[in-house]
C-alpha positions as a Markdown table, in Angstrom:
| # | Residue | x | y | z |
|---|---|---|---|---|
| 1 | Met | 43.3 | -14.6 | -43.8 |
| 2 | Arg | 40.2 | -13.6 | -45.8 |
| 3 | Ala | 39.1 | -10.1 | -47.1 |
| 4 | Val | 35.9 | -9.0 | -48.7 |
| 5 | Phe | 35.7 | -5.9 | -50.8 |
| 6 | Ile | 32.6 | -3.9 | -51.7 |
| 7 | Gly | 33.3 | -2.1 | -54.9 |
| 8 | Ala | 35.9 | -2.8 | -57.6 |
| 9 | Gly | 37.6 | 0.6 | -57.9 |
| 10 | Ala | 41.3 | 1.3 | -58.2 |
| 11 | Ile | 42.0 | 1.2 | -54.4 |
| 12 | Ala | 40.1 | -2.0 | -54.0 |
| 13 | Val | 41.7 | -3.8 | -56.9 |
| 14 | Met | 45.3 | -2.7 | -56.0 |
| 15 | Thr | 44.8 | -3.9 | -52.4 |
| 16 | Ala | 43.2 | -7.1 | -53.5 |
| 17 | Gln | 46.1 | -7.8 | -55.9 |
| 18 | Thr | 48.6 | -7.4 | -53.1 |
| 19 | Leu | 46.6 | -9.7 | -50.7 |
| 20 | Val | 46.2 | -12.4 | -53.4 |
| 21 | Lys | 49.9 | -12.2 | -54.1 |
| 22 | His | 50.6 | -12.9 | -50.4 |
| 23 | Gly | 48.3 | -15.9 | -50.4 |
| 24 | His | 45.2 | -14.4 | -48.8 |
| 25 | Glu | 41.6 | -15.2 | -49.8 |
| 26 | Val | 39.8 | -12.3 | -51.5 |
| 27 | Val | 36.2 | -11.8 | -52.5 |
| 28 | Ile | 35.0 | -8.7 | -54.4 |
| 29 | Ile | 31.4 | -7.7 | -54.4 |
| 30 | Glu | 30.5 | -5.5 | -57.5 |
| 31 | Arg | 27.3 | -4.3 | -59.1 |
| 32 | Asp | 28.8 | -4.0 | -62.6 |
| 33 | Lys | 28.9 | -7.4 | -64.3 |
| 34 | Glu | 31.1 | -6.2 | -67.1 |
| 35 | Arg | 33.6 | -5.0 | -64.5 |
| 36 | Ile | 33.6 | -8.4 | -62.8 |
| 37 | Asp | 34.2 | -10.1 | -66.2 |
| 38 | Ala | 37.1 | -7.9 | -66.9 |
| 39 | Leu | 38.7 | -8.3 | -63.5 |
| 40 | Gly | 38.2 | -12.1 | -63.6 |
| 41 | Glu | 40.9 | -12.3 | -66.3 |
| 42 | Glu | 43.5 | -10.6 | -64.1 |
| 43 | Leu | 42.6 | -11.4 | -60.5 |
| 44 | Asp | 42.6 | -14.9 | -59.0 |
| 45 | Cys | 39.8 | -14.2 | -56.4 |
| 46 | Gly | 36.1 | -14.8 | -55.8 |
| 47 | Phe | 33.4 | -12.4 | -57.1 |
| 48 | Ile | 29.8 | -11.8 | -56.1 |
| 49 | His | 27.6 | -9.8 | -58.5 |
| 50 | Gly | 25.2 | -7.6 | -56.5 |
| 51 | Asp | 24.7 | -4.6 | -54.2 |
| 52 | Gly | 27.1 | -4.9 | -51.2 |
| 53 | Gly | 24.7 | -2.9 | -49.1 |
| 54 | Lys | 22.1 | -5.7 | -49.2 |
| 55 | Pro | 22.1 | -8.1 | -46.2 |
| 56 | Ala | 21.5 | -11.1 | -48.5 |
| 57 | Ile | 24.6 | -10.3 | -50.6 |
| 58 | Leu | 26.8 | -9.8 | -47.5 |
| 59 | Arg | 25.6 | -13.0 | -46.0 |
| 60 | Glu | 26.7 | -14.8 | -49.2 |
| 61 | Ala | 30.2 | -13.3 | -48.5 |
| 62 | Asp | 30.4 | -15.4 | -45.3 |
| 63 | Pro | 30.9 | -12.9 | -42.4 |
| 64 | Glu | 32.0 | -15.5 | -39.9 |
| 65 | Gln | 34.9 | -16.6 | -42.0 |
| 66 | Thr | 36.0 | -13.0 | -43.0 |
| 67 | Asn | 38.7 | -11.1 | -41.2 |
| 68 | Phe | 38.1 | -7.7 | -43.0 |
| 69 | Leu | 35.3 | -6.1 | -44.8 |
| 70 | Phe | 36.4 | -3.2 | -47.0 |
| 71 | Cys | 33.6 | -0.8 | -48.1 |
| 72 | Leu | 35.3 | 1.1 | -50.9 |
| 73 | Thr | 32.7 | 2.2 | -53.4 |
| 74 | Asp | 32.8 | 5.8 | -54.8 |
| 75 | Asn | 29.7 | 6.7 | -52.8 |
| 76 | Asp | 30.1 | 7.7 | -49.1 |
| 77 | Gln | 26.5 | 7.0 | -48.1 |
| 78 | Ser | 26.7 | 3.5 | -49.8 |
| 79 | Asn | 29.9 | 2.7 | -47.9 |
| 80 | Ile | 28.4 | 3.8 | -44.6 |
| 81 | Ile | 25.2 | 1.8 | -45.1 |
| 82 | Ala | 27.2 | -1.3 | -46.2 |
| 83 | Ser | 29.4 | -0.9 | -43.2 |
| 84 | Leu | 26.5 | -0.8 | -40.8 |
| 85 | Val | 24.9 | -3.8 | -42.5 |
| 86 | Gly | 28.2 | -5.7 | -42.3 |
| 87 | Lys | 28.5 | -4.8 | -38.6 |
| 88 | Ser | 25.0 | -6.1 | -37.9 |
| 89 | Leu | 25.9 | -9.4 | -39.7 |
| 90 | Gly | 29.1 | -9.9 | -37.5 |
| 91 | Phe | 32.0 | -9.1 | -39.8 |
| 92 | Lys | 35.0 | -9.0 | -37.5 |
| 93 | Arg | 36.5 | -5.7 | -38.8 |
| 94 | Ile | 35.1 | -3.1 | -41.2 |
| 95 | Val | 37.0 | -0.4 | -43.1 |
| 96 | Thr | 34.8 | 2.5 | -44.4 |
| 97 | Arg | 36.0 | 4.8 | -47.2 |
| 98 | Ile | 34.6 | 8.3 | -47.2 |
| 99 | Glu | 35.5 | 11.3 | -49.4 |
| 100 | Asp | 33.7 | 13.9 | -47.4 |
| 101 | Pro | 35.4 | 14.5 | -44.0 |
| 102 | Glu | 32.1 | 15.8 | -42.6 |
| 103 | Phe | 30.9 | 12.2 | -42.4 |
| 104 | Glu | 33.9 | 11.1 | -40.3 |
| 105 | His | 32.5 | 12.0 | -36.9 |
| 106 | Ile | 29.2 | 10.4 | -37.9 |
| 107 | Cys | 31.0 | 7.2 | -38.8 |
| 108 | Ile | 32.8 | 7.2 | -35.5 |
| 109 | Gly | 29.5 | 7.9 | -33.6 |
| 110 | Leu | 28.0 | 4.9 | -35.4 |
| 111 | Gly | 30.9 | 2.7 | -34.2 |
| 112 | Leu | 32.7 | 2.6 | -37.6 |
| 113 | Glu | 36.1 | 3.3 | -36.1 |
| 114 | Asp | 38.2 | 2.2 | -39.1 |
| 115 | Thr | 37.2 | 5.1 | -41.4 |
| 116 | Ile | 39.6 | 6.3 | -44.0 |
| 117 | Val | 39.6 | 9.6 | -46.0 |
| 118 | Pro | 42.0 | 8.9 | -49.0 |
| 119 | Ala | 42.3 | 12.5 | -50.2 |
| 120 | Arg | 43.4 | 13.7 | -46.7 |
| 121 | Thr | 45.9 | 10.8 | -46.3 |
| 122 | Ile | 47.5 | 11.6 | -49.6 |
| 123 | Gly | 47.4 | 15.4 | -48.9 |
| 124 | Arg | 49.2 | 14.9 | -45.6 |
| 125 | Tyr | 51.8 | 12.6 | -47.3 |
| 126 | Leu | 52.5 | 15.2 | -50.0 |
| 127 | Ala | 52.8 | 18.0 | -47.4 |
| 128 | Glu | 55.3 | 15.9 | -45.4 |
| 129 | Met | 57.2 | 15.2 | -48.6 |
| 130 | Phe | 57.3 | 19.0 | -49.3 |
| 131 | Ala | 58.7 | 19.6 | -45.8 |
| 132 | Gly | 61.4 | 17.0 | -46.4 |
| 133 | His | 59.9 | 14.2 | -44.4 |
| 134 | Asp | 59.0 | 10.9 | -46.1 |
| 135 | Arg | 56.3 | 9.3 | -44.1 |
| 136 | Met | 56.6 | 6.1 | -46.2 |
| 137 | Glu | 60.2 | 5.5 | -45.1 |
| 138 | Leu | 59.1 | 3.2 | -42.3 |
| 139 | Ser | 57.1 | 1.1 | -44.7 |
| 140 | Ala | 60.1 | 0.8 | -46.9 |
| 141 | Met | 62.2 | -0.4 | -43.9 |
| 142 | Ile | 59.7 | -3.1 | -42.8 |
| 143 | Lys | 60.9 | -5.9 | -45.1 |
| 144 | Asp | 60.9 | -9.7 | -45.4 |
| 145 | Glu | 58.7 | -11.2 | -42.7 |
| 146 | Ala | 58.7 | -8.2 | -40.4 |
| 147 | Arg | 55.3 | -6.6 | -39.6 |
| 148 | Val | 54.1 | -3.7 | -37.5 |
| 149 | Phe | 51.0 | -4.1 | -35.2 |
| 150 | Ser | 49.4 | -1.7 | -32.8 |
| 151 | Phe | 46.7 | -1.9 | -30.1 |
| 152 | Val | 45.0 | 0.2 | -27.5 |
| 153 | Val | 45.4 | -0.7 | -23.9 |
| 154 | Arg | 42.1 | -1.5 | -22.2 |
| 155 | Glu | 41.0 | -2.3 | -18.7 |
| 156 | Gly | 42.3 | -5.8 | -17.7 |
| 157 | Asp | 45.4 | -5.6 | -20.0 |
| 158 | Ala | 48.9 | -6.1 | -18.6 |
| 159 | Arg | 50.2 | -3.1 | -16.7 |
| 160 | Thr | 53.8 | -3.2 | -17.9 |
| 161 | Ile | 55.5 | -3.8 | -21.2 |
| 162 | Glu | 57.3 | -6.9 | -20.0 |
| 163 | Ala | 54.1 | -8.4 | -18.7 |
| 164 | Leu | 52.3 | -8.3 | -22.1 |
| 165 | Asp | 53.5 | -11.8 | -22.9 |
| 166 | Leu | 54.0 | -11.1 | -26.6 |
| 167 | Pro | 54.7 | -14.0 | -29.0 |
| 168 | Lys | 58.3 | -15.0 | -29.9 |
| 169 | Asp | 60.1 | -12.5 | -32.2 |
| 170 | Ser | 57.9 | -9.6 | -31.1 |
| 171 | Arg | 59.0 | -6.4 | -29.4 |
| 172 | Val | 57.4 | -3.1 | -28.4 |
| 173 | Ile | 59.0 | -0.3 | -30.3 |
| 174 | Cys | 57.1 | 2.7 | -29.0 |
| 175 | Cys | 53.8 | 3.9 | -27.6 |
| 176 | Tyr | 51.6 | 6.9 | -27.7 |
| 177 | Arg | 50.0 | 8.5 | -24.7 |
| 178 | Asp | 47.5 | 11.4 | -25.2 |
| 179 | Gly | 48.7 | 11.5 | -28.7 |
| 180 | Lys | 52.4 | 12.0 | -27.8 |
| 181 | Phe | 55.2 | 9.7 | -28.8 |
| 182 | Arg | 57.0 | 7.7 | -26.0 |
| 183 | Leu | 59.9 | 5.2 | -25.9 |
| 184 | Pro | 58.9 | 3.0 | -22.9 |
| 185 | Lys | 61.2 | 0.7 | -20.9 |
| 186 | Pro | 60.2 | -2.9 | -20.2 |
| 187 | Glu | 59.3 | -2.1 | -16.6 |
| 188 | Asp | 57.3 | 1.1 | -17.5 |
| 189 | Asn | 53.6 | 1.1 | -16.6 |
| 190 | Leu | 51.0 | 1.2 | -19.3 |
| 191 | Arg | 47.8 | 3.2 | -18.9 |
| 192 | Val | 44.3 | 2.7 | -20.3 |
| 193 | Asp | 44.1 | 4.3 | -23.8 |
| 194 | Asp | 47.9 | 4.0 | -24.4 |
| 195 | Glu | 48.5 | 2.9 | -28.0 |
| 196 | Val | 51.3 | 0.3 | -28.1 |
| 197 | Val | 53.2 | -0.3 | -31.4 |
| 198 | Val | 54.8 | -3.7 | -31.8 |
| 199 | Ile | 57.2 | -5.1 | -34.5 |
| 200 | Thr | 56.8 | -8.8 | -35.0 |
| 201 | His | 57.2 | -11.8 | -37.3 |
| 202 | Ser | 54.4 | -12.2 | -39.9 |
| 203 | Arg | 53.4 | -15.6 | -38.4 |
| 204 | Asn | 52.4 | -13.8 | -35.2 |
| 205 | Val | 50.0 | -11.3 | -36.8 |
| 206 | Leu | 46.9 | -13.6 | -36.5 |
| 207 | Asp | 47.6 | -14.3 | -32.8 |
| 208 | Leu | 47.9 | -10.6 | -32.1 |
| 209 | Glu | 44.8 | -9.8 | -34.1 |
| 210 | Glu | 42.9 | -12.4 | -32.1 |
| 211 | Arg | 44.1 | -10.8 | -28.8 |
| 212 | Trp | 43.9 | -7.2 | -29.6 |
| 213 | Gly | 42.8 | -6.6 | -33.2 |
| 214 | Leu | 39.1 | -6.1 | -32.7 |
| 215 | Arg | 39.8 | -3.5 | -30.0 |
| 216 | Lys | 42.1 | -1.3 | -32.1 |
| 217 | Gln | 41.1 | 2.3 | -32.3 |
| 218 | Arg | 42.3 | 5.2 | -34.4 |
| 219 | Arg | 44.0 | 8.0 | -32.6 |
| 220 | Pro | 42.0 | 11.3 | -33.2 |
| 221 | Ser | 43.1 | 13.1 | -36.4 |
| 222 | Ser | 45.3 | 16.1 | -35.8 |
């Protein structure tokens, strides 16, 4: 798979390092030429020098061949603009980083459904840790070639778990209905807007992304 990052901050670089390690193609767009030169010595990926919010620069990043566009600069407005430009150019999936939560509903209203607020995510994790619950435990348990994938049921999808026709070595582990956790049986009916969580082999992720990935939606924040 192929990922393009706008901005070469800590989050972008750490994510890029992991993707490169797993054999994925990575391109980083960065305005600071000195930053590119420094990263070029430690990261085996492509670099584009320029403003990631400019259409010409994003076209150079090859939208049609890119699975994810990550807009991760330290400026919320720049990330939103770059995301909208990327959307207009046909990037398959766009992740928008914002620091100010007030922008979140604006992003969703603009169709930028994969919006992340890093400070809030970390805050919730620390609060869960304080309460004695480690939300990272599941990530630690998903090892080797196992992967977790989720999608939202839409009109026209199969109406039961067993009728989903999932790839080999895939199984539904739970679903969420109206934000509430459920353990469905194979014969249970699915409803529109149910979020289905699947555990699968890594080789199936691309197939699942092609079938449901572009229709994934975030559940509303609690």
